[in-house]
C-alpha positions, -999 to 999 in steps of 0.1 A, spaced: 0 0 0 13 34 -9 20 58 20 7 93 13 21 120 36 13 156 44 35 186 33 22 219 46 54 237 38 85 231 17 103 220 49 75 196 56 78 182 21 115 175 26 108 159 60 82 136 46 104 125 17 134 118 40 112 99 64 100 74 38 69 88 20 59 72 -12 40 104 -21 33 137 -5 3 160 -8 3 198 -7 -16 228 -18 -13 264 -30 -13 294 -7 -49 304 -15 -86 294 -13 -82 265 -37 -67 245 -8 -87 232 22 -58 240 45 -56 277 37 -39 289 69 -13 317 74 22 304 72 14 272 53 14 260 17 33 267 -15 38 294 -40 40 282 -76 78 285 -75 80 266 -43 58 238 -57 80 235 -88 111 232 -66 94 208 -42 83 185 -70 118 185 -85 132 175 -50 106 148 -45 110 133 -79 148 133 -74 142 109 -45 116 88 -63 86 103 -44 54 115 -61 37 148 -54 -1 152 -53 -16 187 -53 -48 193 -34 -71 217 -52 -99 205 -30 -122 233 -21 -155 242 -38 -152 272 -62 -174 302 -53 -197 315 -80 -179 338 -104 -144 329 -92 -136 297 -111 -106 313 -127 -86 310 -95 -92 272 -94 -84 269 -132 -51 287 -126 -43 263 -98 -50 233 -120 -28 247 -149 0 257 -125 1 223 -108 2 205 -142 29 227 -155 50 221 -124 48 183 -130 23 172 -103 18 134 -104 -19 138 -95 -45 165 -87 -68 160 -57 -101 177 -66 -136 179 -50 -156 204 -72 -172 188 -103 -167 220 -122 -130 220 -114 -128 183 -123 -145 189 -156 -120 217 -164 -90 196 -155 -102 165 -174 -109 186 -206 -79 209 -205 -54 182 -193 -67 148 -205 -35 130 -196 -33 144 -161 -40 118 -133 -70 129 -112 -80 119 -77 -114 126 -61 -108 145 -28 -123 133 5 -141 167 4 -163 153 -23 -177 128 3 -180 100 -23 -190 72 0 -207 46 -22 -200 28 -55 -225 48 -76 -211 81 -65 -175 70 -72 -184 55 -106 -198 89 -116 -164 105 -111 -147 76 -129 -171 78 -160 -174 116 -161 -138 127 -155 -116 96 -157 -108 97 -120 -81 72 -111 -85 72 -73 -110 82 -47 -101 93 -11 -128 78 10 -145 98 38 -138 88 74 -174 74 80 -169 39 65 -162 6 83 -135 -17 69 -163 -40 56 -179 -11 37 -145 -1 23 -140 -37 10 -174 -37 -6 -167 -4 -24 -132 -16 -35 -148 -47 -51 -172 -27 -72 -154 5 -83 -130 8 -113 -105 30 -95 -80 29 -66 -91 36 -30 -73 58 -5 -81 60 32 -69 80 62 -49 61 88 -37 88 112 -45 123 123 -74 146 130 -110 136 128 -141 156 121 -176 150 134 -191 157 100 -187 138 67 -161 157 48 -174 185 26 -206 189 46 -196 210 76 -212 243 83 -202 249 119 -172 270 113 -189 291 86 -218 296 110 -195 310 137 -170 330 115 -185 335 81 -156 316 66 -162 281 52 -137 252 54 -153 238 22 -151 270 2 -125 293 19 -103 265 31 -103 275 68 -119 257 97 -119 279 128 -96 305 113 -70 320 136 -83 355 127 -114 347 147 -97 330 177 -95 349 210 -82 339 245 -88 357 278 -83 351 315 -115 350 335 -119 339 372 -87 320 371 -96 301 339 -84 305 303 -114 311 281 -112 303 244 -136 319 219 -143 315 182 -159 346 168 -188 355 192 -189 320 208 -172 307 239 -158 273 229 -140 261 261 -128 271 295 -96 256 310 -83 254 346 -49 268 353 -32 234 352 -52 221 322 -38 220 287 -57 245 265 -68 233 231 -75 253 200 -111 265 198 -126 244 171 -163 245 174 -170 208 170 -145 200 198 -157 225 224 -172 219 258 -206 232 263 -231 235 292 -263 216 287 -291 203 310 -270 171 314 -239 190 326 -208 204 309 -189 183 284 -179 177 248 -213 181 230 -202 172 194 -169 153 196 -141 146 221 -107 159 211 -92 126 197 -71 115 167 -74 86 144 -48 59 146 -54 29 124 -19 14 128 -32 -20 141 -58 -22 113 -34 -20 83 -36 -57 76 -74 -54 75 -73 -24 52 -48 -42 29 -72 -72 27 -100 -49 20 -82 -38 -12 -71 -4 -1 -45 11 -25 -31 40 -4 -28 51 32 -31 88 40 -17 106 70 -35 139 80 -15 169 92 -5 195 67 -9 221 95 16 202 117 53 208 120 83 188 107 88 168 140 52 155 137 57 146 100 91 130 105 80 108 134 46 97 121 58 90 86 88 70 98 66 50 122 42 40 94 71 33 70 85 9 95 51 -7 102 45 -13 65 80 -28 61 72 -52 89 40 -62 73 58 -70 41 81 -93 62 52 -111 77 51 -93 111 19 -82 127 11 -44 130 21 -32 164 1 -7 184 11 28 175 35 48 197 23 82 186 -2 91 213 19 122 223 13 136 188 -25 132 189 -52 156 197 -61 153 234 -34 126 237 -61 101 228 -67 78 198 -95 60 182 -101 36 153 -130 59 144 -157 45 121 -134 17 108 -146 -6 136 -181 10 141 -184 -8 175 -217 9 182 -234 -12 155 
């Protein structure tokens, strides 16, 4: 299985390549990219240099153009497609059908992947992208069990890619409106979930209060680690008491499930974390590279030793097991 690793910056790209990535994924420094945060991402020149570096080490580069174009602004997404192709991208990861249509018509030889933001979670939806745009791979949303992934892989005529480590979201990808409700900026269109420009902290009654826009998201005691105010991972007061109303702060870690995913027919394993630093990338990528090498030698997948790098220092297998069923 191919190991797909995050590269939020040129330094992150080099770290992922050196740690053993088969491919890295990155995006431009604008709204075409679902990780459109200050200090991250690539200029066209940086992308060209990064692709040359990766290719020199036998590593592929996948460019994420994975937000939904706003009405009247498609030219920005078209330029991103053209620039990525000219730079030598091995594949484009796209969600918007209009952008996919442009890429398929303008660059018929370019490899196209369906972004997780498209939320294509059944064979009929996936086959639409294959027939209409010649998509070669689909990144499956993190709402499917291993059995469901296996059923999809048997029916579709393209490769399947799944997330195996990193942040989770309470919503099916591409369908979240919480951040845009609170800040007016959409993760699916502007590329920013809980943008830093709307984050505020203040001391109150011996506690650290975190706010997103006009909303109080959490309150932390003096000795308690303070998390970033993402609306879906906030603590709220209800008639049942205070607690995490939408989702606990926890990260996906499917290390022990790699044999099951391989048996299910998964083509590629994706690590989330383009907003994370080089130390995170180096350690997580190296850990998965070693685990995959062990599986090839007939060893079982060990439990991951990455809990210190997870959100809330806690991990889950997410929907892959669906133990609530």
